[in-house]
C-alpha positions as a printed Julia matrix, in Angstrom:
482×3 Matrix{Float64}:
  -9.67   -2.6     4.43
  -9.36   -2.95    0.65
 -11.78   -5.3    -1.08
 -11.01   -8.99   -0.84
  -8.37  -10.32   -3.22
 -10.09  -12.38   -5.89
  -8.16  -15.51   -6.83
  -8.94  -17.69   -9.84
  -8.12  -21.41   -9.76
  -7.9   -23.48  -12.95
  -7.24  -27.21  -12.75
  -5.38  -28.79  -15.66
  -5.66  -32.38  -16.81
  -4.87  -35.1   -19.29
  -5.99  -34.56  -22.9
  -7.21  -38.13  -23.41
 -11.0   -38.34  -23.09
 -10.99  -41.8   -21.5
  -8.88  -40.4   -18.62
 -11.46  -37.86  -17.51
 -13.82  -40.04  -15.5
 -11.2   -41.93  -13.42
  -9.25  -38.71  -12.72
 -12.29  -36.61  -11.75
 -12.26  -37.54   -8.01
  -8.52  -36.75   -7.79
  -8.87  -33.34   -9.4
 -11.95  -32.48   -7.35
 -10.26  -33.47   -4.08
  -7.24  -31.23   -4.54
  -9.23  -28.34   -6.01
 -11.48  -28.43   -2.92
  -8.43  -28.31   -0.64
  -7.01  -25.25   -2.4
 -10.38  -23.51   -2.49
 -11.0   -24.15    1.21
  -7.53  -22.92    2.19
  -7.94  -19.72    0.21
 -11.39  -18.98    1.63
 -10.22  -19.75    5.16
  -7.69  -16.92    4.85
 -10.25  -14.47    3.49
  -9.65  -14.68   -0.27
 -12.55  -14.69   -2.71
 -12.24  -17.71   -5.0
 -13.35  -18.1    -8.61
 -12.83  -21.78   -9.44
 -12.87  -23.19  -12.95
 -16.13  -24.8   -14.0
 -14.36  -27.81  -15.46
 -10.93  -29.39  -15.75
  -8.93  -27.91  -18.61
  -8.2   -30.87  -20.95
  -8.83  -29.32  -24.39
  -7.66  -26.11  -26.02
 -11.25  -24.91  -26.35
 -11.8   -25.35  -22.61
  -8.51  -23.59  -21.87
  -9.54  -20.52  -23.88
 -13.05  -20.47  -22.41
 -11.89  -20.81  -18.81
  -9.12  -18.27  -19.32
 -11.62  -15.77  -20.66
 -13.88  -16.49  -17.71
 -11.08  -15.54  -15.31
 -10.75  -12.19  -17.06
 -14.5   -11.63  -17.07
 -14.64  -12.39  -13.34
 -12.0    -9.72  -12.66
  -9.64  -11.98  -10.74
  -6.47  -10.4    -9.35
  -4.35  -13.54   -9.6
  -4.73  -17.03  -11.08
  -3.46  -20.37   -9.79
  -2.89  -23.14  -12.31
  -3.54  -26.3   -10.29
  -1.84  -29.62  -11.14
  -3.01  -32.81   -9.41
  -2.3   -35.21  -12.28
  -0.37  -35.22  -15.53
  -1.54  -32.27  -17.67
  -0.79  -31.56  -21.3
   1.43  -28.43  -21.38
  -0.25  -26.82  -24.39
  -3.34  -25.97  -22.34
  -1.57  -23.65  -19.92
  -0.21  -21.56  -22.79
  -3.68  -21.16  -24.25
  -5.35  -20.27  -20.93
  -2.56  -17.95  -19.78
  -3.16  -15.62  -22.71
  -6.37  -14.45  -21.04
  -5.31  -14.43  -17.37
  -3.64  -11.74  -15.25
   0.07  -12.41  -14.94
   2.36  -13.68  -13.55
   0.7   -17.08  -13.13
   1.02  -19.16   -9.96
   1.69  -22.82  -10.72
   0.87  -25.25   -7.93
   1.61  -28.99   -7.87
  -0.13  -30.88   -5.09
   1.73  -33.39   -2.93
   0.26  -36.53   -4.49
   2.92  -39.14   -5.39
   0.36  -41.59   -6.85
  -0.17  -39.23   -9.77
   2.39  -37.17  -11.74
   1.06  -33.71  -10.84
   4.58  -32.41  -10.24
   5.62  -33.75  -13.63
   2.69  -31.89  -15.15
   3.57  -28.61  -13.44
   7.21  -28.74  -14.54
   6.25  -29.56  -18.11
   3.73  -26.72  -18.16
   6.32  -24.36  -16.67
   8.61  -25.12  -19.57
   5.81  -24.51  -22.02
   5.05  -21.09  -20.5
   8.73  -20.22  -20.33
   9.15  -20.83  -24.05
   6.66  -18.09  -24.89
   7.83  -15.65  -22.23
   4.87  -15.91  -19.83
   6.08  -15.21  -16.3
   5.16  -17.66  -13.54
   6.05  -18.86  -10.03
   6.1   -22.52   -8.98
   5.16  -24.12   -5.65
   5.08  -27.83   -4.85
   3.63  -29.33   -1.68
   0.63  -29.79    0.56
  -1.54  -26.66    0.58
  -2.38  -27.35    4.23
   1.3   -27.34    5.21
   1.93  -23.92    6.76
   5.27  -23.28    5.04
   3.83  -24.22    1.65
   0.71  -22.12    2.22
   2.68  -19.06    3.34
   4.7   -19.13    0.12
   1.54  -19.39   -1.98
  -0.21  -16.68    0.04
   2.76  -14.3    -0.15
   2.89  -14.65   -3.92
  -0.86  -14.19   -4.32
  -0.7   -10.95   -2.33
   2.24   -9.58   -4.32
   0.9   -10.47   -7.76
  -2.54   -9.16   -6.86
  -1.05   -5.84   -5.73
   0.64   -5.42   -9.09
  -2.5    -6.27  -11.05
  -4.76   -4.1    -8.88
  -2.68   -1.03   -9.72
  -3.89   -1.32  -13.32
  -6.74    1.07  -14.0
  -6.1     3.22  -10.94
  -6.02    7.02  -11.1
  -3.67    9.19   -9.06
  -4.74   12.75   -8.25
  -1.71   15.04   -8.41
  -2.82   18.07   -6.4
  -0.2    20.66   -7.18
   3.24   19.89   -8.62
   6.89   19.68   -7.66
   7.45   20.99   -4.15
  10.67   22.66   -2.99
  12.58   21.39   -6.02
  12.36   17.74   -4.9
  13.03   15.95   -8.18
  12.53   12.46   -6.74
   8.91   13.43   -6.05
   8.12   13.83   -9.76
   7.5    10.97  -12.2
   6.47   10.84  -15.86
   2.73   10.02  -16.17
   3.45    8.11  -19.38
   5.9     5.92  -17.45
   3.29    5.14  -14.81
   0.77    4.16  -17.48
   3.28    2.01  -19.36
   4.77    0.37  -16.26
   1.82    0.08  -13.88
  -1.33    0.97  -15.83
  -1.95    4.04  -13.62
  -3.37    7.3   -14.96
  -2.33   10.65  -13.47
  -4.87   13.45  -13.27
  -3.68   16.93  -12.31
  -5.73   19.0    -9.86
  -4.75   22.53   -8.97
  -4.4    23.22   -5.23
  -6.83   26.08   -5.66
  -9.57   23.47   -5.94
  -8.77   22.31   -2.4
  -8.98   25.9    -1.16
 -12.18   26.62   -3.06
 -13.96   23.53   -1.82
 -12.62   24.0     1.72
 -14.03   27.53    1.86
 -17.42   26.33    0.65
 -17.4    23.59    3.29
 -16.53   26.13    5.99
 -19.66   28.15    5.19
 -22.01   25.27    6.0
 -23.88   25.52    9.28
 -23.62   22.41   11.47
 -21.82   20.62    8.67
 -19.05   18.08    8.6
 -16.42   20.49    9.91
 -18.5    21.22   13.01
 -19.0    17.5    13.61
 -15.28   16.86   13.19
 -14.35   19.67   15.59
 -16.71   18.26   18.21
 -15.24   14.8    17.83
 -11.61   15.96   17.87
 -12.12   18.27   20.86
 -13.46   15.28   22.79
 -10.91   12.68   21.77
  -7.58   14.24   20.74
  -5.13   14.15   23.66
  -4.56   17.9    23.55
  -5.11   20.74   21.1
  -2.62   23.53   21.72
  -4.69   26.56   20.78
  -2.9    29.87   20.36
  -3.82   33.52   20.04
  -4.57   34.71   16.48
  -1.43   36.87   16.5
   0.93   34.24   17.95
   4.13   33.66   15.94
   3.22   29.95   15.61
  -0.55   29.87   15.19
  -3.18   27.23   15.79
  -6.64   28.76   15.92
 -10.08   27.29   15.34
 -10.25   29.15   12.03
  -7.02   27.5    10.84
  -8.12   24.04   11.97
 -11.4    24.59   10.1
  -9.38   25.33    6.97
  -7.41   22.13    7.45
 -10.54   20.07    7.97
 -12.08   21.77    4.97
  -9.16   20.6     2.84
  -9.68   17.07    4.12
 -13.3    17.06    3.01
 -12.33   18.74   -0.25
  -9.82   15.97   -1.02
 -12.26   13.3     0.14
 -15.0    14.64   -2.13
 -12.64   15.02   -5.09
 -11.57   11.39   -4.76
 -15.19   10.26   -4.54
 -16.43   12.46   -7.38
 -13.67   11.68   -9.87
 -12.95    8.13   -8.62
  -9.37    8.9    -7.66
  -7.74    5.91   -5.98
  -4.86    7.74   -4.28
  -3.42   11.23   -4.25
  -0.67   13.66   -3.36
  -0.9    17.25   -2.08
   1.9    19.71   -2.84
   1.34   21.91    0.2
   4.58   23.86    0.08
   4.7    26.67   -0.65
   1.26   28.01   -1.56
  -0.86   26.33    1.13
   1.77   26.44    3.85
   2.43   30.16    3.38
  -0.97   31.56    2.47
  -3.82   29.27    3.62
  -2.95   26.5     6.11
  -0.9    23.33    6.09
  -2.5    20.18    4.7
  -1.17   18.05    7.55
  -4.55   17.3     9.14
  -6.05   16.45    5.76
  -3.14   14.18    4.84
  -3.1    12.39    8.21
  -6.8    11.55    8.15
  -6.79   10.58    4.47
  -4.16    7.98    5.35
  -6.1     6.86    8.42
  -8.69    4.03    8.52
 -11.25    6.62    9.69
 -12.02   10.29    9.23
 -11.94   13.2    11.71
 -15.53   12.44   12.74
 -14.47    8.91   13.7
 -16.3     7.25   10.81
 -14.5     4.09    9.58
 -13.36    3.82    5.96
 -10.55    2.42    3.88
  -7.45    4.67    3.93
  -6.94    6.87    0.89
  -3.2     6.93    0.35
  -1.99   10.54    0.26
   1.58   11.79    0.0
   2.7    15.2     1.11
   4.76   17.43   -1.18
   2.85   15.72   -4.03
   5.53   13.02   -3.99
   4.39   10.67   -6.73
   6.83    7.84   -6.09
   6.06    8.13   -2.37
   2.36    7.7    -3.07
   3.08    4.76   -5.37
   5.29    3.08   -2.75
   2.58    3.67   -0.15
  -0.19    2.32   -2.38
   1.82   -0.85   -3.01
   2.29   -1.25    0.74
  -1.42   -0.71    1.32
  -2.47   -3.23   -1.32
  -0.06   -5.8     0.08
  -0.74   -5.28    3.78
  -4.26   -3.81    3.93
  -2.89   -1.37    6.53
  -2.36    2.4     6.74
   1.09    3.43    5.51
   3.66    5.84    6.91
   5.18    8.79    5.07
   8.31   10.17    6.71
  11.54   12.06    6.26
  14.74   10.3     7.23
  15.42   13.08    9.7
  18.2    11.96   12.04
  20.16    9.01   13.42
  20.5     8.91   17.2
  23.89    7.22   17.56
  23.52    6.85   21.33
  20.24    4.96   20.91
  20.88    3.18   17.63
  17.6     4.4    16.11
  16.55    6.49   13.17
  14.19    9.38   13.78
  11.6     9.32   11.0
   9.75   12.6    11.11
   7.82   14.64    8.56
   5.55   17.56    9.29
   2.2    16.22   10.5
   1.13   13.76    7.88
   1.72   10.52    9.81
  -1.67    8.8    10.07
  -2.92    8.84   13.66
  -3.21    5.04   13.33
   0.49    4.85   14.15
  -0.01    6.44   17.58
  -1.41    3.2    19.02
  -1.55    0.85   16.02
  -5.34    0.57   16.23
  -8.2     0.83   13.76
 -10.21    2.5    16.53
  -9.83    6.31   16.66
 -10.8     6.26   20.36
  -7.62    4.27   21.03
  -5.27    6.32   18.85
  -6.44    9.92   19.29
  -5.82   10.21   23.06
  -2.14    9.66   22.22
  -2.22   12.45   19.6
  -1.74   16.18   20.07
  -2.46   18.99   17.66
   0.51   21.33   18.04
   1.03   24.65   16.25
   3.12   24.57   13.1
   6.56   26.18   13.26
   8.53   28.67   11.24
   8.63   26.49    8.13
   4.91   27.07    7.63
   3.96   30.71    8.3
   0.29   30.16    7.33
  -0.03   28.08   10.49
  -2.39   25.32   11.5
  -2.08   22.05   13.37
   0.66   19.49   13.13
  -0.57   16.01   14.09
   1.98   15.14   16.79
   2.46   11.63   18.18
   5.1     8.92   18.59
   4.6     5.72   16.6
   3.7     2.65   18.63
   6.38   -0.05   18.83
   6.29   -3.08   16.56
   7.92   -4.92   13.68
   8.0    -2.83   10.49
   9.02   -2.96    6.86
  10.17    0.24    5.17
  10.77    0.86    1.47
  11.07    3.49   -1.25
  10.73    3.46   -5.03
  13.32    5.57   -6.86
  14.63    5.94  -10.39
  18.35    5.93  -11.15
  20.3     6.98  -14.24
  17.74    5.92  -16.8
  14.7     7.55  -15.18
  12.45    4.93  -16.73
  14.05    2.2   -14.6
  12.64    1.76  -11.11
  14.43    0.44   -8.05
  12.81   -0.47   -4.73
  15.01   -0.25   -1.67
  13.69   -2.26    1.28
  14.72   -2.55    4.91
  13.23   -4.54    7.79
  13.28   -3.43   11.41
  11.1    -2.29   14.27
   9.64    0.85   15.75
  10.72    1.2    19.35
   9.54    3.2    22.35
  11.6     4.53   25.24
   8.64    5.43   27.42
   6.51    8.56   27.3
   8.95   10.96   28.97
  12.03    9.88   27.05
  10.11    9.76   23.76
   9.07   13.37   24.35
  12.6    14.41   25.22
  14.03   12.85   22.06
  11.36   14.48   19.91
  11.91   17.88   21.53
  15.58   17.75   20.55
  14.68   17.27   16.89
  11.25   18.74   16.13
   8.86   19.16   19.02
   5.67   19.68   17.04
   5.92   16.96   14.38
   5.18   13.21   14.67
   8.09   10.79   15.12
   8.8     7.11   14.5
  11.89    5.69   16.2
  13.16    2.94   13.89
  15.8     0.35   14.71
  16.78   -1.24   11.41
  18.31   -4.6    10.53
  21.35   -2.93    8.99
  24.08   -0.49    9.93
  23.51    3.24    9.67
  26.24    3.4     7.04
  24.6     0.71    4.88
  21.25    2.48    5.11
  22.63    5.88    4.08
  24.62    4.32    1.26
  21.58    2.53   -0.19
  18.91    5.26    0.09
  18.85    8.05   -2.49
  15.74    9.84   -1.29
  14.75   11.89    1.74
  11.35   10.19    2.03
  10.64    6.66    3.21
   7.46    4.66    3.75
   6.22    1.5     5.38
   3.91   -0.22    7.8
   3.8    -2.77   10.58
   4.73   -6.38    9.88
   7.27   -8.19    7.73
   6.45   -7.68    4.05
   9.92   -8.19    2.57
   9.02  -11.38    0.69
   5.87   -9.84   -0.81
   7.77   -6.74   -1.93
  10.51   -8.88   -3.49
   7.95  -10.86   -5.46
   6.19   -7.63   -6.49
   9.46   -6.21   -7.8
  10.3    -9.38   -9.69
   6.83   -9.51  -11.24
   6.98   -5.82  -12.18
  10.56   -6.04  -13.5
  11.82   -3.63  -10.86
  15.31   -3.81   -9.37
  15.02   -4.84   -5.72
  17.6    -3.98   -3.04
  17.15   -5.35    0.48
  19.5    -3.57    2.89
  21.1    -5.95    5.39
């Protein structure tokens, strides 16, 4: 899981000094309620040291929020609060700001929040307002959803994306301007040649009783089936090829650790897929919550075909949900079943096979099948069918003005038809690649009309509200297909 979201809470008050003592118990009571609710749901809280009731305090507390590295700040209103203070404090805080007015009719906290909202609006500081009892579930869910979305946006700042390779197969939607990413999201892009994956993989393969040997032992024991072939088979999966694939996994893992890359993309086609081995095993386990030796770790988002906007969409999903994220092609619509077949090579994280963070639960439902004619270098494709469950899918694209992003979102579910029928459906499309059977909350025609990309991404759960808030905060056009 990603590190805990760190939430700052500043309480604002009346600027008259004689009001401080009688209002202290009121402010402390509601601050404690917010702090307890946040901590109960797993957030790390950085509370203000004192009520903000002077400009000097506003600046000092705002700077303290920045110094503490908070991902999101709540401006808390329990009583009337002079609006000037929020403008001063907000200069130093991550934005947008969450404004919260407690349900407390004996004191004009709501009046204070609305007045402060107007003050922020005048100077163009973005904010979101919530009014109510923090212990009311509906109120809390709105606050929580907004915290998660705003924090995801702010946590992108300072990240580095490792672009391993370049444009694959002429897919223009996979390529974004690094300057745009820095300007829009605060993300740096560092280019790494695919040769570095090969070089490091070959060095790893030479080690005696190293990580590759440990991974092979673990996978041989726990993967449902590995379909080994002869070295001269037309579709090859040999131990040598699987070692190459595992070597690329450790190469990418080490690169991310050494250069502090936060997420990555691997081109794969055509150099690796035609002359070394596919990167499917590496990509699947990078996206998993564990490695091929079964060791737990936070997923490292990795897109195949070095799809930059795919990786960005996936990273946003990961920051919002804390879960592994799917990368898939929109391969086919089964009209008789009313489901989309989402299928892309072998880079689906094995997590999706059983929806577990335990490799011993997922891997028995996974098979390593030989790659097909698309990838003459050979290797394993990580075959499985995604476990059923509610899902949210989305994709970032750029339209017309390539500096303007749009996120297209759709809610639905992954479904299962039973082992035998799942296999039969997969065999009629691509029998060696992983599949997710998605029933969406929209017509097939509406989905095709709205999506202008062959790749789509998502994870389990309903994250539509969080993605909408993220888009609004990031000034991204948001389209929810219904």
